[in-house]
PDB file of N, CA, C and O in Angstrom, chain B, residues numbered from 101:
ATOM      1  N   MET B 101     -27.425  -1.237  17.612  1.00  0.00           N
ATOM      2  CA  MET B 101     -26.915  -2.311  16.774  1.00  0.00           C
ATOM      3  C   MET B 101     -25.512  -2.677  17.233  1.00  0.00           C
ATOM      4  O   MET B 101     -24.682  -1.806  17.493  1.00  0.00           O
ATOM      5  N   SER B 102     -25.265  -3.949  17.328  1.00  0.00           N
ATOM      6  CA  SER B 102     -23.939  -4.442  17.674  1.00  0.00           C
ATOM      7  C   SER B 102     -23.139  -4.658  16.387  1.00  0.00           C
ATOM      8  O   SER B 102     -23.570  -5.391  15.497  1.00  0.00           O
ATOM      9  N   ILE B 103     -21.997  -4.031  16.299  1.00  0.00           N
ATOM     10  CA  ILE B 103     -21.162  -4.154  15.108  1.00  0.00           C
ATOM     11  C   ILE B 103     -20.032  -5.124  15.401  1.00  0.00           C
ATOM     12  O   ILE B 103     -19.267  -4.942  16.348  1.00  0.00           O
ATOM     13  N   ASP B 104     -19.938  -6.154  14.577  1.00  0.00           N
ATOM     14  CA  ASP B 104     -18.904  -7.170  14.730  1.00  0.00           C
ATOM     15  C   ASP B 104     -17.528  -6.509  14.685  1.00  0.00           C
ATOM     16  O   ASP B 104     -17.249  -5.700  13.800  1.00  0.00           O
ATOM     17  N   ASN B 105     -16.676  -6.858  15.637  1.00  0.00           N
ATOM     18  CA  ASN B 105     -15.360  -6.226  15.750  1.00  0.00           C
ATOM     19  C   ASN B 105     -14.438  -6.506  14.578  1.00  0.00           C
ATOM     20  O   ASN B 105     -13.529  -5.718  14.319  1.00  0.00           O
ATOM     21  N   PHE B 106     -14.643  -7.604  13.861  1.00  0.00           N
ATOM     22  CA  PHE B 106     -13.787  -7.917  12.716  1.00  0.00           C
ATOM     23  C   PHE B 106     -14.395  -7.424  11.408  1.00  0.00           C
ATOM     24  O   PHE B 106     -13.709  -6.793  10.603  1.00  0.00           O
ATOM     25  N   GLU B 107     -15.659  -7.702  11.195  1.00  0.00           N
ATOM     26  CA  GLU B 107     -16.264  -7.420   9.900  1.00  0.00           C
ATOM     27  C   GLU B 107     -16.484  -5.929   9.643  1.00  0.00           C
ATOM     28  O   GLU B 107     -16.351  -5.481   8.505  1.00  0.00           O
ATOM     29  N   TYR B 108     -16.813  -5.167  10.658  1.00  0.00           N
ATOM     30  CA  TYR B 108     -17.057  -3.744  10.426  1.00  0.00           C
ATOM     31  C   TYR B 108     -15.804  -3.011   9.938  1.00  0.00           C
ATOM     32  O   TYR B 108     -15.870  -2.323   8.920  1.00  0.00           O
ATOM     33  N   PRO B 109     -14.675  -3.132  10.623  1.00  0.00           N
ATOM     34  CA  PRO B 109     -13.475  -2.436  10.121  1.00  0.00           C
ATOM     35  C   PRO B 109     -13.066  -2.896   8.725  1.00  0.00           C
ATOM     36  O   PRO B 109     -12.586  -2.103   7.916  1.00  0.00           O
ATOM     37  N   GLN B 110     -13.261  -4.187   8.452  1.00  0.00           N
ATOM     38  CA  GLN B 110     -12.939  -4.714   7.127  1.00  0.00           C
ATOM     39  C   GLN B 110     -13.820  -4.062   6.062  1.00  0.00           C
ATOM     40  O   GLN B 110     -13.327  -3.624   5.022  1.00  0.00           O
ATOM     41  N   LEU B 111     -15.117  -4.001   6.325  1.00  0.00           N
ATOM     42  CA  LEU B 111     -16.042  -3.398   5.366  1.00  0.00           C
ATOM     43  C   LEU B 111     -15.747  -1.914   5.187  1.00  0.00           C
ATOM     44  O   LEU B 111     -15.758  -1.416   4.062  1.00  0.00           O
ATOM     45  N   LEU B 112     -15.487  -1.208   6.267  1.00  0.00           N
ATOM     46  CA  LEU B 112     -15.150   0.212   6.189  1.00  0.00           C
ATOM     47  C   LEU B 112     -13.890   0.424   5.348  1.00  0.00           C
ATOM     48  O   LEU B 112     -13.847   1.320   4.505  1.00  0.00           O
ATOM     49  N   ALA B 113     -12.876  -0.392   5.574  1.00  0.00           N
ATOM     50  CA  ALA B 113     -11.626  -0.270   4.810  1.00  0.00           C
ATOM     51  C   ALA B 113     -11.850  -0.531   3.329  1.00  0.00           C
ATOM     52  O   ALA B 113     -11.301   0.177   2.485  1.00  0.00           O
ATOM     53  N   ARG B 114     -12.652  -1.539   3.005  1.00  0.00           N
ATOM     54  CA  ARG B 114     -12.910  -1.855   1.594  1.00  0.00           C
ATOM     55  C   ARG B 114     -13.695  -0.738   0.918  1.00  0.00           C
ATOM     56  O   ARG B 114     -13.453  -0.433  -0.249  1.00  0.00           O
ATOM     57  N   CYS B 115     -14.624  -0.131   1.630  1.00  0.00           N
ATOM     58  CA  CYS B 115     -15.383   0.978   1.041  1.00  0.00           C
ATOM     59  C   CYS B 115     -14.495   2.206   0.842  1.00  0.00           C
ATOM     60  O   CYS B 115     -14.674   2.953  -0.120  1.00  0.00           O
ATOM     61  N   ARG B 116     -13.548   2.413   1.740  1.00  0.00           N
ATOM     62  CA  ARG B 116     -12.568   3.500   1.553  1.00  0.00           C
ATOM     63  C   ARG B 116     -11.729   3.246   0.301  1.00  0.00           C
ATOM     64  O   ARG B 116     -11.472   4.161  -0.481  1.00  0.00           O
ATOM     65  N   GLU B 117     -11.308   1.996   0.122  1.00  0.00           N
ATOM     66  CA  GLU B 117     -10.522   1.651  -1.067  1.00  0.00           C
ATOM     67  C   GLU B 117     -11.323   1.934  -2.336  1.00  0.00           C
ATOM     68  O   GLU B 117     -10.799   2.513  -3.287  1.00  0.00           O
ATOM     69  N   ALA B 118     -12.570   1.532  -2.349  1.00  0.00           N
ATOM     70  CA  ALA B 118     -13.417   1.765  -3.526  1.00  0.00           C
ATOM     71  C   ALA B 118     -13.608   3.257  -3.768  1.00  0.00           C
ATOM     72  O   ALA B 118     -13.532   3.721  -4.905  1.00  0.00           O
ATOM     73  N   ARG B 119     -13.853   3.997  -2.708  1.00  0.00           N
ATOM     74  CA  ARG B 119     -14.029   5.445  -2.825  1.00  0.00           C
ATOM     75  C   ARG B 119     -12.778   6.103  -3.403  1.00  0.00           C
ATOM     76  O   ARG B 119     -12.864   7.080  -4.147  1.00  0.00           O
ATOM     77  N   ASP B 120     -11.621   5.555  -3.050  1.00  0.00           N
ATOM     78  CA  ASP B 120     -10.349   6.123  -3.484  1.00  0.00           C
ATOM     79  C   ASP B 120      -9.872   5.566  -4.831  1.00  0.00           C
ATOM     80  O   ASP B 120      -8.733   5.794  -5.237  1.00  0.00           O
ATOM     81  N   GLY B 121     -10.760   4.831  -5.517  1.00  0.00           N
ATOM     82  CA  GLY B 121     -10.455   4.387  -6.871  1.00  0.00           C
ATOM     83  C   GLY B 121      -9.847   3.008  -7.000  1.00  0.00           C
ATOM     84  O   GLY B 121      -9.400   2.627  -8.081  1.00  0.00           O
ATOM     85  N   ARG B 122      -9.823   2.253  -5.915  1.00  0.00           N
ATOM     86  CA  ARG B 122      -9.218   0.919  -5.958  1.00  0.00           C
ATOM     87  C   ARG B 122     -10.271  -0.188  -5.888  1.00  0.00           C
ATOM     88  O   ARG B 122     -10.047  -1.218  -5.251  1.00  0.00           O
ATOM     89  N   ILE B 123     -11.407   0.019  -6.534  1.00  0.00           N
ATOM     90  CA  ILE B 123     -12.491  -0.960  -6.466  1.00  0.00           C
ATOM     91  C   ILE B 123     -12.117  -2.276  -7.122  1.00  0.00           C
ATOM     92  O   ILE B 123     -12.612  -3.325  -6.708  1.00  0.00           O
ATOM     93  N   GLY B 124     -11.260  -2.254  -8.132  1.00  0.00           N
ATOM     94  CA  GLY B 124     -10.882  -3.467  -8.836  1.00  0.00           C
ATOM     95  C   GLY B 124     -10.160  -4.487  -7.978  1.00  0.00           C
ATOM     96  O   GLY B 124     -10.124  -5.667  -8.325  1.00  0.00           O
ATOM     97  N   ALA B 125      -9.593  -4.064  -6.879  1.00  0.00           N
ATOM     98  CA  ALA B 125      -8.867  -4.967  -5.989  1.00  0.00           C
ATOM     99  C   ALA B 125      -9.787  -5.693  -5.012  1.00  0.00           C
ATOM    100  O   ALA B 125      -9.331  -6.541  -4.246  1.00  0.00           O
ATOM    101  N   LEU B 126     -11.073  -5.367  -5.033  1.00  0.00           N
ATOM    102  CA  LEU B 126     -12.022  -5.928  -4.069  1.00  0.00           C
ATOM    103  C   LEU B 126     -12.722  -7.156  -4.625  1.00  0.00           C
ATOM    104  O   LEU B 126     -12.810  -7.339  -5.839  1.00  0.00           O
ATOM    105  N   SER B 127     -13.214  -7.991  -3.730  1.00  0.00           N
ATOM    106  CA  SER B 127     -14.027  -9.140  -4.135  1.00  0.00           C
ATOM    107  C   SER B 127     -15.373  -8.629  -4.660  1.00  0.00           C
ATOM    108  O   SER B 127     -15.715  -7.459  -4.489  1.00  0.00           O
ATOM    109  N   THR B 128     -16.115  -9.510  -5.291  1.00  0.00           N
ATOM    110  CA  THR B 128     -17.426  -9.124  -5.809  1.00  0.00           C
ATOM    111  C   THR B 128     -18.331  -8.615  -4.692  1.00  0.00           C
ATOM    112  O   THR B 128     -18.979  -7.580  -4.845  1.00  0.00           O
ATOM    113  N   GLY B 129     -18.380  -9.322  -3.583  1.00  0.00           N
ATOM    114  CA  GLY B 129     -19.215  -8.893  -2.459  1.00  0.00           C
ATOM    115  C   GLY B 129     -18.792  -7.546  -1.918  1.00  0.00           C
ATOM    116  O   GLY B 129     -19.635  -6.708  -1.597  1.00  0.00           O
ATOM    117  N   GLU B 130     -17.487  -7.330  -1.813  1.00  0.00           N
ATOM    118  CA  GLU B 130     -16.982  -6.038  -1.335  1.00  0.00           C
ATOM    119  C   GLU B 130     -17.323  -4.923  -2.319  1.00  0.00           C
ATOM    120  O   GLU B 130     -17.680  -3.821  -1.903  1.00  0.00           O
ATOM    121  N   GLN B 131     -17.217  -5.194  -3.608  1.00  0.00           N
ATOM    122  CA  GLN B 131     -17.583  -4.204  -4.616  1.00  0.00           C
ATOM    123  C   GLN B 131     -19.059  -3.847  -4.527  1.00  0.00           C
ATOM    124  O   GLN B 131     -19.430  -2.678  -4.630  1.00  0.00           O
ATOM    125  N   LEU B 132     -19.893  -4.853  -4.338  1.00  0.00           N
ATOM    126  CA  LEU B 132     -21.334  -4.601  -4.232  1.00  0.00           C
ATOM    127  C   LEU B 132     -21.654  -3.772  -2.990  1.00  0.00           C
ATOM    128  O   LEU B 132     -22.441  -2.828  -3.060  1.00  0.00           O
ATOM    129  N   ALA B 133     -21.056  -4.116  -1.871  1.00  0.00           N
ATOM    130  CA  ALA B 133     -21.278  -3.356  -0.645  1.00  0.00           C
ATOM    131  C   ALA B 133     -20.811  -1.917  -0.818  1.00  0.00           C
ATOM    132  O   ALA B 133     -21.494  -0.984  -0.396  1.00  0.00           O
ATOM    133  N   ALA B 134     -19.658  -1.736  -1.434  1.00  0.00           N
ATOM    134  CA  ALA B 134     -19.143  -0.382  -1.669  1.00  0.00           C
ATOM    135  C   ALA B 134     -20.066   0.412  -2.578  1.00  0.00           C
ATOM    136  O   ALA B 134     -20.294   1.599  -2.344  1.00  0.00           O
ATOM    137  N   ALA B 135     -20.593  -0.218  -3.598  1.00  0.00           N
ATOM    138  CA  ALA B 135     -21.526   0.466  -4.502  1.00  0.00           C
ATOM    139  C   ALA B 135     -22.756   0.942  -3.737  1.00  0.00           C
ATOM    140  O   ALA B 135     -23.251   2.041  -3.984  1.00  0.00           O
ATOM    141  N   LEU B 136     -23.247   0.132  -2.818  1.00  0.00           N
ATOM    142  CA  LEU B 136     -24.408   0.519  -2.023  1.00  0.00           C
ATOM    143  C   LEU B 136     -24.061   1.650  -1.054  1.00  0.00           C
ATOM    144  O   LEU B 136     -24.802   2.628  -0.950  1.00  0.00           O
ATOM    145  N   VAL B 137     -22.948   1.519  -0.351  1.00  0.00           N
ATOM    146  CA  VAL B 137     -22.524   2.530   0.619  1.00  0.00           C
ATOM    147  C   VAL B 137     -22.253   3.864  -0.068  1.00  0.00           C
ATOM    148  O   VAL B 137     -22.639   4.918   0.437  1.00  0.00           O
ATOM    149  N   LEU B 138     -21.595   3.816  -1.206  1.00  0.00           N
ATOM    150  CA  LEU B 138     -21.185   5.043  -1.899  1.00  0.00           C
ATOM    151  C   LEU B 138     -22.243   5.580  -2.852  1.00  0.00           C
ATOM    152  O   LEU B 138     -22.019   6.564  -3.558  1.00  0.00           O
ATOM    153  N   ASN B 139     -23.410   4.915  -2.865  1.00  0.00           N
ATOM    154  CA  ASN B 139     -24.531   5.340  -3.717  1.00  0.00           C
ATOM    155  C   ASN B 139     -24.106   5.409  -5.180  1.00  0.00           C
ATOM    156  O   ASN B 139     -24.265   6.433  -5.845  1.00  0.00           O
ATOM    157  N   ARG B 140     -23.564   4.297  -5.661  1.00  0.00           N
ATOM    158  CA  ARG B 140     -23.083   4.205  -7.031  1.00  0.00           C
ATOM    159  C   ARG B 140     -23.850   3.120  -7.793  1.00  0.00           C
ATOM    160  O   ARG B 140     -23.296   2.057  -8.075  1.00  0.00           O
ATOM    161  N   PRO B 141     -25.117   3.376  -8.126  1.00  0.00           N
ATOM    162  CA  PRO B 141     -25.910   2.362  -8.824  1.00  0.00           C
ATOM    163  C   PRO B 141     -25.328   1.969 -10.178  1.00  0.00           C
ATOM    164  O   PRO B 141     -25.588   0.869 -10.664  1.00  0.00           O
ATOM    165  N   GLU B 142     -24.548   2.847 -10.787  1.00  0.00           N
ATOM    166  CA  GLU B 142     -23.939   2.506 -12.072  1.00  0.00           C
ATOM    167  C   GLU B 142     -22.922   1.370 -11.912  1.00  0.00           C
ATOM    168  O   GLU B 142     -22.722   0.587 -12.840  1.00  0.00           O
ATOM    169  N   TRP B 143     -22.284   1.276 -10.749  1.00  0.00           N
ATOM    170  CA  TRP B 143     -21.380   0.156 -10.497  1.00  0.00           C
ATOM    171  C   TRP B 143     -22.167  -1.152 -10.453  1.00  0.00           C
ATOM    172  O   TRP B 143     -21.730  -2.169 -10.990  1.00  0.00           O
ATOM    173  N   LEU B 144     -23.331  -1.111  -9.808  1.00  0.00           N
ATOM    174  CA  LEU B 144     -24.171  -2.314  -9.754  1.00  0.00           C
ATOM    175  C   LEU B 144     -24.574  -2.732 -11.156  1.00  0.00           C
ATOM    176  O   LEU B 144     -24.512  -3.913 -11.499  1.00  0.00           O
ATOM    177  N   THR B 145     -24.988  -1.765 -11.969  1.00  0.00           N
ATOM    178  CA  THR B 145     -25.398  -2.045 -13.348  1.00  0.00           C
ATOM    179  C   THR B 145     -24.245  -2.649 -14.131  1.00  0.00           C
ATOM    180  O   THR B 145     -24.434  -3.628 -14.854  1.00  0.00           O
ATOM    181  N   GLN B 146     -23.061  -2.081 -13.998  1.00  0.00           N
ATOM    182  CA  GLN B 146     -21.886  -2.600 -14.702  1.00  0.00           C
ATOM    183  C   GLN B 146     -21.560  -4.029 -14.283  1.00  0.00           C
ATOM    184  O   GLN B 146     -21.031  -4.809 -15.075  1.00  0.00           O
ATOM    185  N   MET B 147     -21.874  -4.363 -13.050  1.00  0.00           N
ATOM    186  CA  MET B 147     -21.603  -5.700 -12.539  1.00  0.00           C
ATOM    187  C   MET B 147     -22.746  -6.670 -12.840  1.00  0.00           C
ATOM    188  O   MET B 147     -22.625  -7.872 -12.603  1.00  0.00           O
ATOM    189  N   GLY B 148     -23.847  -6.147 -13.359  1.00  0.00           N
ATOM    190  CA  GLY B 148     -24.986  -6.989 -13.704  1.00  0.00           C
ATOM    191  C   GLY B 148     -25.890  -7.324 -12.529  1.00  0.00           C
ATOM    192  O   GLY B 148     -26.560  -8.357 -12.530  1.00  0.00           O
ATOM    193  N   TYR B 149     -25.910  -6.454 -11.530  1.00  0.00           N
ATOM    194  CA  TYR B 149     -26.724  -6.668 -10.342  1.00  0.00           C
ATOM    195  C   TYR B 149     -27.762  -5.561 -10.194  1.00  0.00           C
ATOM    196  O   TYR B 149     -27.514  -4.407 -10.546  1.00  0.00           O
ATOM    197  N   THR B 150     -28.919  -5.925  -9.672  1.00  0.00           N
ATOM    198  CA  THR B 150     -29.895  -4.934  -9.216  1.00  0.00           C
ATOM    199  C   THR B 150     -29.575  -4.634  -7.749  1.00  0.00           C
ATOM    200  O   THR B 150     -28.755  -5.318  -7.137  1.00  0.00           O
ATOM    201  N   ILE B 151     -30.216  -3.622  -7.197  1.00  0.00           N
ATOM    202  CA  ILE B 151     -30.020  -3.321  -5.778  1.00  0.00           C
ATOM    203  C   ILE B 151     -30.437  -4.521  -4.926  1.00  0.00           C
ATOM    204  O   ILE B 151     -29.720  -4.912  -4.005  1.00  0.00           O
ATOM    205  N   ALA B 152     -31.595  -5.101  -5.234  1.00  0.00           N
ATOM    206  CA  ALA B 152     -32.087  -6.243  -4.462  1.00  0.00           C
ATOM    207  C   ALA B 152     -31.121  -7.428  -4.549  1.00  0.00           C
ATOM    208  O   ALA B 152     -30.883  -8.102  -3.547  1.00  0.00           O
ATOM    209  N   GLU B 153     -30.571  -7.682  -5.718  1.00  0.00           N
ATOM    210  CA  GLU B 153     -29.613  -8.776  -5.874  1.00  0.00           C
ATOM    211  C   GLU B 153     -28.330  -8.504  -5.097  1.00  0.00           C
ATOM    212  O   GLU B 153     -27.749  -9.419  -4.512  1.00  0.00           O
ATOM    213  N   ALA B 154     -27.887  -7.246  -5.090  1.00  0.00           N
ATOM    214  CA  ALA B 154     -26.682  -6.875  -4.347  1.00  0.00           C
ATOM    215  C   ALA B 154     -26.896  -7.081  -2.849  1.00  0.00           C
ATOM    216  O   ALA B 154     -26.026  -7.614  -2.160  1.00  0.00           O
ATOM    217  N   VAL B 155     -28.045  -6.662  -2.354  1.00  0.00           N
ATOM    218  CA  VAL B 155     -28.373  -6.836  -0.940  1.00  0.00           C
ATOM    219  C   VAL B 155     -28.388  -8.320  -0.591  1.00  0.00           C
ATOM    220  O   VAL B 155     -27.854  -8.721   0.443  1.00  0.00           O
ATOM    221  N   ASP B 156     -28.993  -9.129  -1.441  1.00  0.00           N
ATOM    222  CA  ASP B 156     -29.038 -10.564  -1.204  1.00  0.00           C
ATOM    223  C   ASP B 156     -27.632 -11.158  -1.207  1.00  0.00           C
ATOM    224  O   ASP B 156     -27.315 -12.006  -0.373  1.00  0.00           O
ATOM    225  N   ARG B 157     -26.806 -10.726  -2.123  1.00  0.00           N
ATOM    226  CA  ARG B 157     -25.443 -11.265  -2.264  1.00  0.00           C
ATOM    227  C   ARG B 157     -24.565 -10.942  -1.058  1.00  0.00           C
ATOM    228  O   ARG B 157     -23.804 -11.799  -0.608  1.00  0.00           O
ATOM    229  N   ILE B 158     -24.656  -9.722  -0.526  1.00  0.00           N
ATOM    230  CA  ILE B 158     -23.763  -9.360   0.584  1.00  0.00           C
ATOM    231  C   ILE B 158     -24.256  -9.882   1.928  1.00  0.00           C
ATOM    232  O   ILE B 158     -23.466  -9.996   2.865  1.00  0.00           O
ATOM    233  N   GLY B 159     -25.517 -10.195   2.042  1.00  0.00           N
ATOM    234  CA  GLY B 159     -26.034 -10.810   3.259  1.00  0.00           C
ATOM    235  C   GLY B 159     -26.451  -9.827   4.341  1.00  0.00           C
ATOM    236  O   GLY B 159     -26.165  -8.631   4.277  1.00  0.00           O
ATOM    237  N   LEU B 160     -27.137 -10.375   5.334  1.00  0.00           N
ATOM    238  CA  LEU B 160     -27.743  -9.553   6.389  1.00  0.00           C
ATOM    239  C   LEU B 160     -26.730  -8.868   7.291  1.00  0.00           C
ATOM    240  O   LEU B 160     -26.961  -7.742   7.732  1.00  0.00           O
ATOM    241  N   ILE B 161     -25.618  -9.523   7.570  1.00  0.00           N
ATOM    242  CA  ILE B 161     -24.642  -8.914   8.486  1.00  0.00           C
ATOM    243  C   ILE B 161     -24.075  -7.637   7.880  1.00  0.00           C
ATOM    244  O   ILE B 161     -24.061  -6.590   8.526  1.00  0.00           O
ATOM    245  N   TRP B 162     -23.609  -7.726   6.638  1.00  0.00           N
ATOM    246  CA  TRP B 162     -23.067  -6.516   6.001  1.00  0.00           C
ATOM    247  C   TRP B 162     -24.156  -5.490   5.753  1.00  0.00           C
ATOM    248  O   TRP B 162     -23.915  -4.292   5.902  1.00  0.00           O
ATOM    249  N   CYS B 163     -25.343  -5.931   5.380  1.00  0.00           N
ATOM    250  CA  CYS B 163     -26.450  -4.978   5.172  1.00  0.00           C
ATOM    251  C   CYS B 163     -26.714  -4.166   6.434  1.00  0.00           C
ATOM    252  O   CYS B 163     -27.010  -2.972   6.369  1.00  0.00           O
ATOM    253  N   SER B 164     -26.603  -4.828   7.581  1.00  0.00           N
ATOM    254  CA  SER B 164     -26.864  -4.127   8.840  1.00  0.00           C
ATOM    255  C   SER B 164     -25.808  -3.065   9.139  1.00  0.00           C
ATOM    256  O   SER B 164     -26.029  -2.208   9.995  1.00  0.00           O
ATOM    257  N   MET B 165     -24.676  -3.105   8.458  1.00  0.00           N
ATOM    258  CA  MET B 165     -23.585  -2.164   8.710  1.00  0.00           C
ATOM    259  C   MET B 165     -23.490  -1.040   7.671  1.00  0.00           C
ATOM    260  O   MET B 165     -22.735  -0.088   7.870  1.00  0.00           O
ATOM    261  N   LEU B 166     -24.236  -1.133   6.578  1.00  0.00           N
ATOM    262  CA  LEU B 166     -24.056  -0.202   5.461  1.00  0.00           C
ATOM    263  C   LEU B 166     -24.228   1.256   5.861  1.00  0.00           C
ATOM    264  O   LEU B 166     -23.407   2.094   5.487  1.00  0.00           O
ATOM    265  N   LEU B 167     -25.270   1.575   6.609  1.00  0.00           N
ATOM    266  CA  LEU B 167     -25.520   2.967   6.964  1.00  0.00           C
ATOM    267  C   LEU B 167     -24.430   3.515   7.871  1.00  0.00           C
ATOM    268  O   LEU B 167     -24.008   4.659   7.702  1.00  0.00           O
ATOM    269  N   GLN B 168     -23.961   2.712   8.844  1.00  0.00           N
ATOM    270  CA  GLN B 168     -22.891   3.181   9.724  1.00  0.00           C
ATOM    271  C   GLN B 168     -21.598   3.388   8.947  1.00  0.00           C
ATOM    272  O   GLN B 168     -20.877   4.352   9.204  1.00  0.00           O
ATOM    273  N   VAL B 169     -21.292   2.510   8.011  1.00  0.00           N
ATOM    274  CA  VAL B 169     -20.098   2.686   7.176  1.00  0.00           C
ATOM    275  C   VAL B 169     -20.221   3.976   6.371  1.00  0.00           C
ATOM    276  O   VAL B 169     -19.267   4.749   6.274  1.00  0.00           O
ATOM    277  N   GLN B 170     -21.397   4.201   5.797  1.00  0.00           N
ATOM    278  CA  GLN B 170     -21.616   5.429   5.034  1.00  0.00           C
ATOM    279  C   GLN B 170     -21.400   6.663   5.902  1.00  0.00           C
ATOM    280  O   GLN B 170     -20.781   7.631   5.462  1.00  0.00           O
ATOM    281  N   ARG B 171     -21.897   6.634   7.110  1.00  0.00           N
ATOM    282  CA  ARG B 171     -21.707   7.770   8.034  1.00  0.00           C
ATOM    283  C   ARG B 171     -20.243   7.953   8.385  1.00  0.00           C
ATOM    284  O   ARG B 171     -19.743   9.077   8.403  1.00  0.00           O
ATOM    285  N   ASP B 172     -19.548   6.849   8.666  1.00  0.00           N
ATOM    286  CA  ASP B 172     -18.145   6.944   9.052  1.00  0.00           C
ATOM    287  C   ASP B 172     -17.250   7.394   7.905  1.00  0.00           C
ATOM    288  O   ASP B 172     -16.217   8.021   8.138  1.00  0.00           O
ATOM    289  N   LEU B 173     -17.629   7.087   6.683  1.00  0.00           N
ATOM    290  CA  LEU B 173     -16.862   7.568   5.526  1.00  0.00           C
ATOM    291  C   LEU B 173     -16.997   9.069   5.345  1.00  0.00           C
ATOM    292  O   LEU B 173     -16.129   9.712   4.756  1.00  0.00           O
ATOM    293  N   GLY B 174     -18.082   9.619   5.849  1.00  0.00           N
ATOM    294  CA  GLY B 174     -18.289  11.066   5.739  1.00  0.00           C
ATOM    295  C   GLY B 174     -17.461  11.873   6.707  1.00  0.00           C
ATOM    296  O   GLY B 174     -17.327  13.087   6.556  1.00  0.00           O
ATOM    297  N   ASP B 175     -16.900  11.205   7.704  1.00  0.00           N
ATOM    298  CA  ASP B 175     -16.094  11.909   8.719  1.00  0.00           C
ATOM    299  C   ASP B 175     -14.722  12.260   8.210  1.00  0.00           C
ATOM    300  O   ASP B 175     -13.926  12.852   8.939  1.00  0.00           O
TER     301      ASP B 175
END
């Protein structure tokens, strides 16, 4: 998979912020992506989204990066 040089670091940084308790500073799309990466379905529920709706909202490019972001956050 080819990871976009701009979007991947941005998504990784936003997920780190959410993990560290700063989710409120993120856009809706960033919050949804972070909820998926961090396996926080309760965040999706609080935002009024299902998993399928969250995936649709963040789009294919970010969806293609979710697993790699999750792996990199574990390092």
